[in-house]
N, C-alpha and C positions, 0 to 999 in steps of 0.2 A: 553389439560392438562393444559395449562396454566392458563382458567377460575377456573378451581379445586384448583390451586395454589393460587391464588388470594381469593379464598374464604377460606381458611385453614389459610394462613396471617391474614385474616383479624380476624376469629376467634381465630387464637392464641394471636394475640393481646388485643383482648377483654380478654381471659382466663386471659393473662399479667395483663393488667391493673387493672382486678378486684382482683388477689392476690397479686401484691404488693401492692395498694393503698387501699382497703380495708380489705383483710383476713388478710394478714401482720399487720396491725396495730391493729385488733383486736385482736387478738392472744395476742400481747404484752402490748397494753393498757387494755384489760379487761381482759386478760389471759382465754381467751377462742378461743383453736385450732382447734375446728371444721369445720372454714371456710377452715382453709390452708388445713386440711384434705380433706372436698369436693372439691375446688378446686384445689387442685394441684395435683392430677390424669391426669383427662382432658387437663389440661395446660400441663402436662409432654405427652403425648401423643399425642397432635395438635402440640407440638414442635418438637417432633421427626419428626411428618410426614409431618413438613413444611422443616425440612433439607433432608429427606429422597427426597420429593419431588423436594426442590431445587436442590440435585445430579442429579436427573434422567434429569431436564429440561436444567441443564450444558451440558449434552453430548446433547441433543435431539435439541438445539437451540444454541450448540457451545459457548456457552458462553466462556468469556478469564477469566482469572485469578481472575483481578479488579472485573469483576462483580459477579462472584459466591464468592468473599471475602465481598462485600457490601451486596449483598443480607444476607449470614450469617451473621452478623454482624447488619445489621437492625431487624436478629430475637432478636437478646439479649437487644437492645435498647427499651425503655418504649415508646411505640406508635411508634417505628421503623417500624416494618410491614405494617402499615397504608399507608407506603409509597413506598413498594416494586414496584406496578405496576405503579405509576409514573416514579420511578426511570428508570427501564428499557423502558418505554418508551420514557424516555429524550435519553438513550443512546442507541438506537435504537435496543435493544438486546430482542425485544418483537415482539412477531407476533403468530398469532393464531394458534393453534394445535386441 
């Protein structure tokens, strides 16, 4: 399940970057909300999937509160989800499932 979580975290991060740095500026600078509409739903679904998988992994891998909190915090920071795998590996809270 950890590999699936890493894939979802990568996709969630990409969707967040596209939304934040491309779609939102186009919406406010050019008055065109179509890109936000197009990218908003996939990003929202990926974000929810990321959080659900993080909760599942918290119990499966016995993460402590700090690890779970940081994994969740990384989901709201731009580029944060790109570092989840590295963080878990460094903390020793990463094992193949």
